[in-house]
C-alpha positions, 0 to 999 in steps of 0.5 A: 773581685779581679785577681793575679790569677785570672790575669795569668790565665788570660795571658795563657799562663797556668797558675799551677806552673807558676810560683809568686815572689814579693821581694822586699830586702831586709838591707836597706840600700838594696831595698831602696834601690831594687824598684830603680834596678827593676826599671833601668837595670833589669839584668841586675834585678834579675840577678837579685832573684836568680839565687835562693835558699835550699827550701826555695830552690827546691820549689822554684825548681818546680815551677815553669814560671815566675811572677815578680813582684817588689814589695810596695806599701804594707800588704801591697806589691808592684808587678815587675815581669813574668819569667820563664824558669829554664833550669839551673846550674850549681855555681860556687861562691867564688863563681857567684861573686865573680858575676859584674851583677853580683858585685854591684849587688854586694856593694849594695848589701846582699849576703849571696851564698852563706855557709854553702859550697855551692848554690843554684843559680836560675835561668830565669828569662824575661817574657814579653807576656803581661810586660804591659802591667810592669810598675803599674799592676799593684795587688794585695799580699794577703797574710804574713808578709814574711811569707814573700814566696807562694804558688800561685794557684794555691793563694787569692792574690786580688789586683788592688789597682792598675795604675796610669804610670809605673810606680817602680821610681819614686818621684825625685826628691828636691835637691835639698832633700837628697840624701844617698848612700855611696852604694845608690849611686851606681843604681840611679834611676835614668830619670834621676840623672837626666836632672842631676847632670844639669846640677852645679854646686857644693855637695857634702860628704859624711863618713859615717863611721866617724862623723867626719864631713868632706865639702866638695864642688862640681862645675863644668861638663862633670856638674853634681852627676859626674862628680858623684858617679866618680866616686862611685867608680873609685870609692875616693873621687881623687881626694887623698883624705877618702882614699883609705876610707870604706866609700860604703859608709859614705853619706851624700848631700847637696849644700848649695846649688849655683847658677849654670853658667857661674864661673868656676871661680865663683863656685870654688869661693862658695865651696870655701865658704861651706868648709870655713862654716862647717869646719871640715878643714880644721876638723873634717876630711878637707886638706885645704 
């Protein structure tokens, strides 16, 4: 049976120098977005794995390589990349949160340094070795899944499959089934963005803190993608009733798509109909 150590050896890598990690965040939004980040925003994905708790720090400091996976199905993991471990530096919590990558990870729920004055920030450099397996190599993760990191040479990690296409980005759902949290908007896969840039119609935002709803519409050059990205940047998209609310509790769905050439006034009429049907003016977050 082919194992991960066989692939490492073939690539000229000593398994005894490799730490293997299977990332599966407990935070829901981050767990949802992590594969998207690995595919489209690798610098943010790498930032996620550059700091750890004290026990992992001590072990990673001894490694020459990090073999990075993301938890797939139960007992499985998808290969992301091979990273050289080129040392580390001590950073304060303030320095940690000052970086753009960690700011975005914070919006997705990452906790970062907890009750520590400093943490080690590892210099992880993505190697071109084994890059052809990114998103395609699926391994069996033996033993207890909570044991998310281990030394490669001390473990048998069987290769389950080498897929034709990358599994890092899930197939885009139908528009009627799409439900996104605010923190996920900035991390949308590029494959999804291309389609959403063509969508125009009426959307719904629910404030999960209270259940109130906001109905909006998107048309012209912005379409659904452009409108939702404006919420991602500002948190409120210029809407008065959303300004003083926590956007991290916003849930985004689509109520209706319309033809790409539908005039703006017709789209606004449909938006007004949805406002009446849902009562978002009388009982929700629409002012008019």
